[in-house]
MIMARPA-388092 format. One record per residue: z, x, y of N, C-alpha, C in turn. Coordinates in steps of 0.2 Angstrom, whole numbers, plus 2048, in hexadecimal, padded with zeros to 3 digits. Example, Ala and Ser with C-alpha at 12.3 -4.5 7.8 and 13.67 -1.06 7.14 Angstrom:
2
 n_c3 n_c1 n_c2 ca_c3 ca_c1 ca_c2 c_c3 c_c1 c_c2
  827  842  7E4   827   83E   7EA  827  842  7F0
  823  840  7F5   824   844   7FB  827  840  800
//
This chain:
365
 n_c3 n_c1 n_c2 ca_c3 ca_c1 ca_c2 c_c3 c_c1 c_c2
  369  3B3  1F1   367   3AD   1F4  362  3AE  1F9
  35C  3AA  1FA   357   3AB   1FF  357  3A5  203
  357  3A5  20A   357   3A0   20E  350  39F  212
  34D  399  212   347   398   216  347  392  21A
  346  392  220   347   38D   225  340  38A  227
  33F  384  228   339   381   22A  33A  37A  22E
  335  376  22F   335   370   233  332  36B  22F
  335  365  22F   331   35F   22C  32D  35C  231
  329  356  22F   324   354   234  326  351  23A
  32C  34F  23A   32F   34C   240  333  351  244
  333  357  242   337   35C   246  33D  35E  244
  340  35B  23F   346   35C   23C  346  363  238
  34C  366  238   34C   36D   235  34D  36C  22D
  34A  370  229   34B   370   222  34C  378  220
  351  379  21B   353   380   219  353  380  212
  350  384  20F   350   385   208  355  38B  206
  359  38A  201   35E   38F   1FF  35C  390  1F7
  359  396  1F6   357   397   1EF  35C  39C  1EC
  35C  39B  1E5   361   39F   1E1  360  3A6  1E1
  359  3A8  1E2   358   3AF   1E2  351  3B0  1E6
  350  3B6  1E8   34A   3B8   1EC  344  3B7  1E8
  344  3B6  1E2   33E   3B6   1DE  33B  3AF  1DD
  33F  3AA  1E1   33C   3A3   1E1  335  3A3  1E5
  331  39E  1E4   32B   39E   1E8  32C  39D  1EF
  327  3A0  1F3   328   39F   1FA  328  397  1FC
  32C  396  201   32D   38F   203  328  38D  209
  322  38C  208   31D   38B   20D  31A  384  20E
  31C  37F  209   319   379   209  31A  375  210
  315  371  212   315   36E   219  316  366  217
  31A  363  21B   31C   35C   21B  316  358  21E
  312  355  219   30C   351   21B  30D  34A  21E
  313  348  21E   314   341   220  313  340  228
  311  33A  22A   310   338   231  317  335  233
  31B  339  235   322   336   237  323  336  23F
  325  331  242   327   331   249  32D  336  24A
  32D  339  250   333   33D   252  339  339  251
  33E  33C  24E   345   339   24E  348  337  254
  34B  331  255   34E   32F   25C  355  32C  25A
  35A  32F  258   360   32C   256  363  329  25D
  367  324  25C   36B   321   262  372  321  261
  375  326  25E   37C   326   25D  380  327  263
  386  324  262   38B   325   268  392  325  264
  397  327  268   39E   327   265  3A3  323  26A
  3A7  31F  268   3AC   31C   26C  3B3  31D  26A
  3B7  31E  26F   3BE   31F   26D  3C3  319  26D
  3C6  318  267   3CA   312   267  3D1  314  26B
  3D2  310  270   3D8   311   274  3DE  310  271
  3DF  30D  26C   3E5   30B   268  3E7  311  264
  3E2  314  260   3E4   319   25C  3E2  320  25E
  3DE  321  263   3DB   327   265  3D6  32A  260
  3D3  326  25C   3CE   328   257  3C7  326  259
  3C2  32B  258   3BB   32A   25A  3B8  326  254
  3B3  322  256   3AF   31E   252  3A8  31F  254
  3A4  321  24F   39D   322   250  399  31B  24F
  394  31A  254   390   314   253  389  317  252
  385  315  24D   37F   317   24B  37B  311  248
  379  30D  24C   376   306   24A  36F  308  247
  36C  30D  249   365   30F   246  365  311  23F
  36B  312  23C   36B   313   235  36A  30D  230
  36A  307  233   369   301   22F  363  301  22B
  35E  305  22D   357   305   22A  357  30B  225
  35C  30F  224   35C   315   21F  35A  313  218
  357  317  214   355   316   20D  35B  314  209
  35A  30F  205   360   30B   202  35E  30B  1FA
  361  30E  1F6   360   30E   1EF  359  30D  1EC
  355  312  1EE   34E   312   1EB  34E  314  1E4
  349  311  1E0   348   313   1D9  347  31B  1D9
  348  31E  1D3   347   325   1D2  341  328  1D4
  33B  324  1D3   335   327   1D4  333  326  1DC
  337  324  1E0   336   323   1E7  33C  327  1EB
  340  32B  1E7   345   32F   1EA  343  334  1EF
  346  333  1F5   343   338   1FB  346  33F  1FA
  34B  340  1F6   34E   346   1F5  34B  34A  1EF
  347  348  1EC   343   34B   1E6  33D  34F  1EA
  33B  355  1E6   335   358   1E9  32F  354  1EA
  32B  356  1EF   325   353   1F0  320  354  1EA
  31C  34F  1E9   317   34F   1E4  310  34D  1E7
  30A  34E  1E4   304   34C   1E7  304  345  1E8
  302  343  1EE   302   33C   1F0  309  339  1F2
  30E  33C  1F1   315   339   1F2  319  33F  1F6
  318  340  1FC   31D   344   200  324  341  201
  329  346  200   330   344   201  333  348  207
  339  347  208   33D   34B   20D  33C  353  20B
  33B  355  205   33A   35C   203  333  35D  202
  32F  361  206   328   362   205  326  366  1FF
  32B  36A  1FC   329   36F   1F7  329  36B  1F0
  325  36E  1EB   325   36B   1E5  32B  36C  1E0
  32F  370  1E3   335   372   1DF  33A  375  1E4
  340  375  1E2   345   379   1E7  34C  37A  1E3
  350  37F  1E6   356   380   1E3  35B  37C  1E7
  35D  37E  1ED   361   37A   1F1  35E  379  1F8
  35E  374  1FB   35B   373   201  35F  36F  206
  35F  370  20C   363   36D   212  35E  36B  217
  35F  364  219   35A   362   21F  35E  35D  223
  35C  35D  229   35F   358   22E  35E  351  22B
  363  34D  22C   363   346   229  35E  342  22E
  359  33E  22A   354   33A   22E  358  334  231
  35E  332  22F   361   32C   232  369  32F  233
  369  333  238   370   336   239  375  332  23D
  37B  333  23B   380   32F   23F  382  333  246
  380  339  246   381   33E   24C  37B  342  24C
  379  344  252   373   348   253  373  34C  25A
  370  351  25A   370   355   261  36B  352  266
  366  34E  264   361   34B   269  363  344  26B
  369  342  26A   36B   33B   26C  36B  33A  274
  369  335  277   369   334   27E  371  334  281
  371  335  287   378   334   28A  379  32D  28B
  380  32C  28B   382   325   28C  387  325  292
  389  31F  295   38E   31F   29A  395  321  297
  399  323  29B   39F   326   298  3A4  321  296
  3A3  31A  298   3A7   315   296  3A3  30F  294
  3A6  30A  290   3A3   304   28E  3A5  2FF  293
  3A0  2FB  296   3A1   2F6   29A  3A5  2F8  2A1
  3A5  2FF  2A2   3A8   301   2A8  3AF  302  2A8
  3B2  300  2A2   3B9   300   2A1  3BC  307  29F
  3C1  30A  2A3   3C3   311   2A1  3C6  311  29A
  3C9  30C  298   3CC   30C   291  3C7  30D  28C
  3C1  30B  28D   3BC   30B   287  3B8  311  288
  3BA  317  286   3B7   31D   287  3B1  31E  282
  3AB  321  284   3A5   321   281  3A2  328  282
  39E  32A  27D   39A   330   27E  394  330  279
  38F  335  27A   38A   335   275  38C  338  26F
  389  335  269   38B   337   262  387  33E  261
  389  343  265   386   34A   264  389  34E  25F
  385  34F  25A   387   354   254  381  355  250
  382  355  24A   37D   356   245  37F  353  23E
  37A  351  23A   37B   34E   234  376  351  22F
  378  355  22A   373   358   225  374  356  21E
  36F  356  21A   36F   354   213  36E  35B  20F
  372  35B  20A   372   361   206  370  35F  1FF
  36A  361  1FC   368   35F   1F6  36A  365  1F1
  36E  363  1EC   370   369   1E8  36B  36B  1E2
  366  367  1E1   361   369   1DC  35B  364  1DC
  356  366  1DA   350   362   1DA  350  35D  1D4
  355  35E  1CF   355   359   1CA  359  353  1CB
  355  34D  1CB   358   347   1CD  35D  344  1C9
  35D  346  1C2   361   343   1BD  367  347  1BB
  369  34C  1BF   36F   350   1BD  374  34E  1C2
  37A  353  1C2   37F   352   1C7  382  359  1C9
  386  359  1CE   389   35F   1D0  38D  363  1CA
  390  35F  1C6   394   362   1C1  390  365  1BB
  389  363  1BB   385   366   1B6  381  36C  1B9
  382  36E  1BF   37F   374   1C2  381  37A  1BE
  37E  37F  1BF   380   386   1BC  385  389  1C2
  389  38D  1C0   38D   391   1C4  389  394  1CA
  384  397  1C8   380   39B   1CD  37D  396  1D2
  37B  390  1D0   378   38B   1D5  37E  388  1D9
  384  387  1D6   389   385   1DB  38B  38B  1E0
  38A  391  1DE   38B   396   1E3  386  396  1E8
  380  394  1E7   37B   393   1EC  37C  38D  1F1
  37F  388  1EE   381   382   1F2  387  385  1F7
  38C  389  1F4   391   38B   1F8  38E  38F  1FE
  389  394  1FC   386   398   202  383  393  207
  380  38E  204   37C   389   209  381  386  20E
  387  383  20B   38C   380   20F  38F  385  214
  390  38B  212   393   390   216  38E  392  21C
  388  392  21A   382   394   21F  382  38E  225
  383  388  222   382   382   227  389  381  22B
  38E  383  228   395   382   22C  394  387  231
  392  38E  230   392   393   235  38D  391  23B
  387  38E  239   382   38C   23E  385  386  242
  387  381  23E   389   37A   242  38F  37B  246
  393  380  245   399   381   249  397  384  250
  390  387  250   38E   389   257  38B  384  25B
  389  37E  259   386   379   25D  38A  377  262
  387  375  268   38B   373   26E  38E  36C  26C
  395  36C  26E   399   366   26D  39B  365  266
  39A  369  261   39C   368   25B  3A3  36A  25A
  3A8  366  258   3AF   368   257  3B1  369  250
  3AE  366  24B   3B0   366   244  3A9  365  240
  3A9  369  23A   3A4   368   235  3A7  366  22E
  3A3  361  22B   3A6   35E   225  3A1  35D  220
  3A1  362  21B   39C   361   215  3A0  35C  210
  39C  358  20D   39E   354   208  399  351  203
  39B  34F  1FD   397   34C   1F9  39A  345  1F7
  395  340  1F7   397   339   1F4  393  339  1ED
  397  337  1E8   394   336   1E1  395  32F  1DE
  390  32B  1DD   391   325   1D9  391  31F  1DD
  38E  31A  1DB   38D   313   1DE  394  310  1E1
  399  312  1DD   39F   30F   1DF  3A2  312  1E5
  39F  318  1E7   3A1   31B   1ED  39D  319  1F3
  397  316  1F1   393   313   1F6  38C  317  1F7
  38B  31C  1F2   385   320   1F2  37E  31B  1F2
  37A  31D  1F6   374   319   1F7  36E  31D  1F4
  36E  324  1F3   369   328   1F0  36D  32C  1EB
  36A  32B  1E4   36E   32D   1DF  36C  335  1DD
  367  337  1E1   365   33E   1E0  36B  343  1E2
  36D  348  1DE   373   34C   1DF  373  34F  1E6
  377  34D  1EB   377   350   1F1  37D  34F  1F5
  37E  352  1FA   384   351   1FF  382  351  206
  386  351  20A   385   351   211  389  355  215
  387  357  21B   38C   35B   220  38C  357  227
  391  355  229   392   352   230  395  357  235
  392  358  23A   395   35C   240  397  358  245
  39D  357  246   3A0   352   24A  3A1  354  252
  3A1  350  257   3A2   352   25D  3AA  351  25F
  3AE  351  25A   3B5   350   25B  3B9  352  255
  3BF  353  255   3C3   355   24F  3C5  34E  24C
  3C4  34E  245   3C5   348   242  3CC  346  241
  3CE  33F  240   3D5   33D   240  3D9  341  23B
  3D6  341  235   3DA   345   22F  3DC  34C  231
  3D7  34F  234   3D8   356   235  3DD  357  23B
  3DD  353  240   3E1   353   245  3E9  352  242
  3E9  34E  23E   3F0   34D   23A  3F2  353  237
  3ED  356  233   3EF   35C   22F  3F0  362  234
  3ED  362  239   3EE   368   23E  3F4  367  242
  3F6  361  243   3FD   360   246  402  362  242
  402  361  23B   407   363   237  407  36A  236
  401  36D  235   400   374   234  403  378  23A
  402  376  240   404   37A   246  40C  379  247
  40E  374  245   416   373   245  419  377  240
  416  378  23A   419   37C   235  418  383  236
  413  385  239   411   38C   23B  416  38E  240
  417  38A  245   41C   38C   24A  423  38D  248
  425  389  243   42C   389   240  42D  38F  23B
  427  390  237   428   395   231  424  39B  232
  41F  39B  236   41A   3A1   237  416  3A2  231
  415  39D  22D   410   39D   228  40C  396  228
  406  397  225   402   391   224  405  38C  21F
  405  385  221   408   380   21D  405  380  216
  3FE  380  216   3FB   37F   210  3FC  385  20B
  3FD  38B  20E   3FF   390   209  405  38F  206
  40A  38D  209   411   38C   206  410  386  201
  40C  381  203   40B   37B   1FF  408  37E  1F8
  403  382  1F9   400   385   1F3  405  388  1EE
  409  38D  1F1   40E   390   1ED  413  38B  1EA
  415  386  1ED   419   381   1EA  416  37E  1E4
  40F  37C  1E5   40C   379   1DF  40B  37E  1D9
  40A  384  1DB   40A   389   1D5  411  38A  1D2
  416  38A  1D6   41D   38A   1D3  41E  384  1CF
  41D  37E  1D1   41E   378   1CD  41A  378  1C7
  413  379  1C8   40F   379   1C2  40D  372  1C0
  410  36D  1C1   40F   367   1BE  409  363  1C0
  406  365  1C6   400   362   1C8  3FA  366  1C8
  3FB  36D  1C6   3F5   371   1C6  3F1  370  1C0
  3EA  36F  1C2   3E5   36D   1BD  3E1  373  1BB
  3DF  378  1BF   3DB   37E   1BD  3DE  383  1C2
  3DD  389  1C0   3DE   38F   1C4  3D9  395  1C2
  3D8  399  1C7   3D3   39E   1C7  3D6  3A4  1CB
  3D3  3AA  1CB   3D6   3AF   1CF  3D6  3AE  1D6
  3D2  3AA  1D9   3D1   3A9   1E0  3D2  3A1  1E2
  3D3  39D  1DE   3D3   396   1DF  3D8  392  1DB
  3DB  38D  1DD   3E0   388   1DA  3DD  381  1DB
  3DD  37D  1D5   3DC   376   1D5  3E2  372  1D3
  3E4  36E  1D7   3EA   36A   1D6  3EA  363  1D9
  3EE  35F  1D6   3EF   358   1D8  3F4  358  1DE
  3F3  356  1E4   3F8   356   1E9  3FE  352  1E7
  404  354  1E9   40A   351   1E7  40B  34A  1EA
  407  348  1F0   407   342   1F3  400  33F  1F2
  3FD  33F  1EC   3F6   33D   1EC  3F5  336  1ED
  3F0  334  1F1   3EF   32D   1F3  3EA  32A  1EE
  3E6  32D  1EB   3E1   32A   1E7  3E2  32A  1DF
  3E0  326  1DB   3E1   326   1D4  3DF  32C  1D0
  3DA  32F  1D3   3D7   336   1D1  3D6  33A  1D7
  3DA  340  1D8   3DA   344   1DE  3DB  34B  1DC
  3D7  350  1DE   3D8   357   1DD  3D7  35B  1E3
  3DB  360  1E5   3D9   364   1EA  3D8  36B  1E7
  3D2  36E  1EA   3D0   375   1E8  3D1  37A  1EE
  3D5  37F  1ED   3D7   383   1F3  3D6  38A  1F1
  3D4  38E  1F6   3D4   396   1F5  3DB  398  1F5
  3DD  39E  1F2   3E4   3A0   1F2  3E5  3A4  1F9
  3E0  3A5  1FD   3E2   3A8   203  3E0  3A4  209
  3E2  3A4  20F   3E1   3A0   214  3DA  3A1  217
  3D6  39C  217   3CF   39D   219  3CE  397  21E
  3CB  397  223   3CA   392   228  3C4  38D  226
  3BF  390  224   3B9   38C   222  3B5  38F  21C
  3B0  38C  21A   3AC   38E   215  3A8  395  216
  3A6  395  21D   3A3   39C   21F  3A7  3A2  21E
  3AE  3A1  21E   3B3   3A6   21D  3B4  3A8  216
  3B1  3A5  211   3B2   3A7   20A  3AF  3AD  208
  3B2  3B2  204   3AF   3B8   202  3AA  3B6  1FC
  3A6  3BB  1FB   3A1   3BA   1F5  3A4  3B9  1EF
  3AA  3BD  1ED   3AE   3BC   1E7  3B1  3B5  1E7
  3B3  3B2  1ED   3B6   3AC   1ED  3B1  3A6  1EC
  3AB  3A7  1EE   3A6   3A2   1ED  3A4  3A2  1E6
  3A3  3A8  1E2   3A2   3A8   1DB  3A7  3A4  1D7
  3AE  3A6  1D9   3B3   3A3   1D5  3B4  39C  1D6
  3B3  399  1DC   3B3   392   1DE  3AE  38F  1D9
  3A8  391  1D9   3A2   38E   1D5  3A5  38D  1CE
  3A8  392  1CB   3AA   391   1C4  3B0  38C  1C3
  3B5  38D  1C8   3BA   388   1C7  3B8  381  1C9
  3B4  380  1CE   3B2   379   1CF  3AF  375  1CA
  3AA  379  1C6   3A7   376   1C1  3AC  374  1BB
  3B1  378  1BA   3B6   376   1B5  3BA  370  1B7
  3BB  36F  1BE   3BF   369   1C0  3BA  363  1C0
  3B4  364  1C1   3AF   35E   1C1  3AE  35C  1BA
  3AE  361  1B5   3AE   35F   1AE  3B4  35B  1AC
  3BA  35D  1AE   3C0   359   1AD  3C0  352  1B0
  3BD  351  1B6   3BC   34B   1B9  3B8  346  1B5
  3B2  349  1B3   3AE   344   1AF  3B0  343  1A8
  3B5  347  1A5   3B7   346   19F  3BD  341  19F
  3C0  340  1A5   3C6   33C   1A6  3C5  335  1A3
  3C0  332  1A5   3BE   32B   1A2  3B8  32B  19E
  3B6  331  19C   3B0   331   197  3AA  32E  19A
  3A9  32F  1A1   3A3   32C   1A5  3A3  330  1AB
  39D  330  1AE   39C   334   1B5  3A1  331  1BA
  3A5  335  1BD   3AA   332   1C1  3A7  332  1C8
  3A8  32C  1CB   3A6   32B   1D2  3AB  32F  1D7
  3A9  333  1DB   3AE   337   1DF  3AB  338  1E6
  3B0  33A  1EB   3AE   33D   1F1  3B1  344  1F1
  3AD  349  1F2   3AF   350   1F3  3AF  352  1FA
  3B4  353  1FD   3B5   354   205  3B8  35B  206
  3B4  35F  20A   3B6   366   20C  3BA  365  213
  3C1  367  212   3C5   367   218  3C6  36E  21B
  3C3  36F  221   3C3   375   224  3C6  375  22B
  3C8  37B  22E   3CA   37B   235  3C5  379  239
  3C7  375  23F   3C2   374   244  3BF  37A  247
  3BA  379  24B   3B6   37F   24E  3BA  383  252
  3BE  380  257   3C2   383   25C  3C9  383  25C
  3CC  380  257   3D4   380   256  3D6  381  24F
  3DC  383  24E   3DF   383   247  3DC  388  243
  3D9  38D  245   3D5   392   240  3DA  396  23C
  3E0  397  23F   3E5   39B   23B  3EA  397  237
  3EA  391  239   3F0   38C   236  3ED  388  230
  3E7  386  231   3E4   381   22C  3E1  385  226
  3E0  382  220   3DE   386   21A  3D9  382  217
  3D3  385  216   3CD   382   213  3CF  37F  20C
  3CD  379  20A   3CE   376   204  3C9  370  203
  3C8  36F  1FC   3C3   36A   1FA  3C7  364  1F7
  3C7  35E  1F9   3CA   358   1F7  3C5  354  1F3
  3C6  353  1EC   3C2   34F   1E8  3C6  349  1E6
  3C3  343  1E7   3C7   33D   1E5  3C3  338  1E3
  3C5  333  1DF   3C2   32E   1DD  3C5  327  1DE
  3C1  322  1DE   3C4   31B   1DF  3C5  318  1D8
  3C3  31B  1D3   3C3   318   1CC  3CA  319  1C9
  3CE  314  1C8   3D5   315   1C5  3D5  314  1BE
  3D0  311  1BB   3D0   311   1B4  3C8  311  1B2
  3C6  311  1AC   3BF   312   1AB  3BB  30D  1AE
  3BD  307  1AF   3B9   302   1B2  3BC  2FE  1B7
  3C2  301  1BA   3C5   2FD   1C0  3C5  302  1C6
  3C4  2FF  1CC   3C4   302   1D2  3CB  302  1D6
  3CC  307  1DA   3D2   306   1DE  3CF  304  1E5
  3D1  2FE  1E7   3CE   2FB   1ED  3D3  2FD  1F3
  3D0  2FF  1F9   3D5   300   1FF  3D6  2F9  202
  3DB  2F5  200   3DC   2EF   203  3E1  2EF  209
  3E5  2EA  209   3E9   2E9   20F  3ED  2EF  211
  3F1  2F2  20D   3F6   2F7   20F  3F2  2FD  211
  3ED  2FF  20D   3E9   305   20E  3E4  304  214
  3E0  2FF  214   3DB   2FE   21A  3DF  2FB  220
  3E4  2F7  220   3E7   2F5   226  3EC  2F9  229
  3F0  2FD  225   3F5   301   228  3F5  309  226
  3EF  30A  222   3EF   311   21F  3F4  314  21B
  3F8  30F  218   3FD   311   213  3FA  310  20C
  3FA  316  208   3F7   316   202  3FC  314  1FD
  3FA  310  1F8   3FE   30E   1F2  3FA  310  1EC
  3FD  315  1E8   3FA   318   1E2  3FD  315  1DC
  3F8  313  1D7   3FA   310   1D1  3FC  315  1CC
  3FC  31B  1CD   3FD   321   1C8  400  327  1CC
  405  32A  1C9   408   330   1CC  404  336  1CC
  404  33A  1D1   401   341   1D1  401  345  1CA
  408  345  1C8   409   348   1C1  405  345  1BC
  404  33F  1BB   400   33C   1B6  3F9  33D  1B7
  3F7  33D  1BD   3F0   33F   1BE  3EE  346  1BC
  3F2  34B  1BE   3F1   352   1BC  3F2  353  1B4
  3F6  34F  1B1   3F7   350   1A9  3F1  34D  1A6
  3EE  347  1A9   3E8   344   1A6  3E2  349  1A7
  3E2  34C  1AC   3DC   351   1AD  3DC  357  1A9
  3E3  35A  1A8   3E3   35F   1A4  3E2  35D  19D
  3E4  357  19B   3E2   355   194  3DB  353  193
  3D7  352  198   3D0   350   197  3CC  355  194
  3CD  35B  195   3CA   361   192  3CE  366  18F
  3D5  364  18E   3D9   369   18B  3DD  36D  191
  3E2  371  18F   3E6   374   194  3E2  379  199
  3E4  379  19F   3E1   37D   1A4  3E2  384  1A3
  3DE  389  1A5   3DE   390   1A4  3E3  393  1A9
//
């Protein structure tokens, strides 16, 4: 892989990750006349739940479902410059033009209305876009294993860098796929959020992991993985270094976790062999997901990593892939119980999900 960094017209960073050193040099200049980005993000702490909420009103003007010939994530062409100045690319990462969090946000008062209960802080972090391919009409599951490996290397590079930024406490790479998920740009891409706090889900996982480690001297996820392998009923795919399984308490009508067989805190900690092995296994899982309903499956792929400063020995890197599609043409809505009280009600058992995924392309290896 070759890495080339540059700047866009408004000063945002762009980084090209090429599959090989034989790719053409990345020297194209962004010719657009763009004003300097001035995001106005802030975060506020809910005093009832102790959860942070990001406020980013400037995002209301972001690009929304453009036609394919106006896609800002496609390569630039003569007379139509895009977010990527080059005429072609393999994988590219750049700072989001409409970020929820950014490094150059202004300071804000420490409270709202001067009330101590209403804690407030700048939304200081970073949001990046990761384009997996220059081909507008493909998907992650249609990439080659070598391209997926380049994407993994790009993720790892960004996780390592973003973890060094002042105030960043957690880095979250993810992909949204499909209009049912809320995707507004159909070009194959993902995002990376660098948060100035530890997210609520990670806090819960960390609490459970610390308690288990104190009692047993072993990572909770490692024992969970061994239990899933012993049971076998929910395992979808296996490889020498990774396991894909439906969790025993799956919330979603389609949900798969992909985890390395050894404890790794984050993507930057994966070995070269583990990165190659993930690429092969993940493509198999994505093929099963698309075969499940014989249609492209809308999904969210979320990388759960240890925070930057805590839980590095107790938490276990894993990818959660889940979908809101409960049948070929019916969605799972987060209604009263899920949205109001965060109590999930699943219309299918995890064992049924796993069996259907294994059957979608035949028995797993």
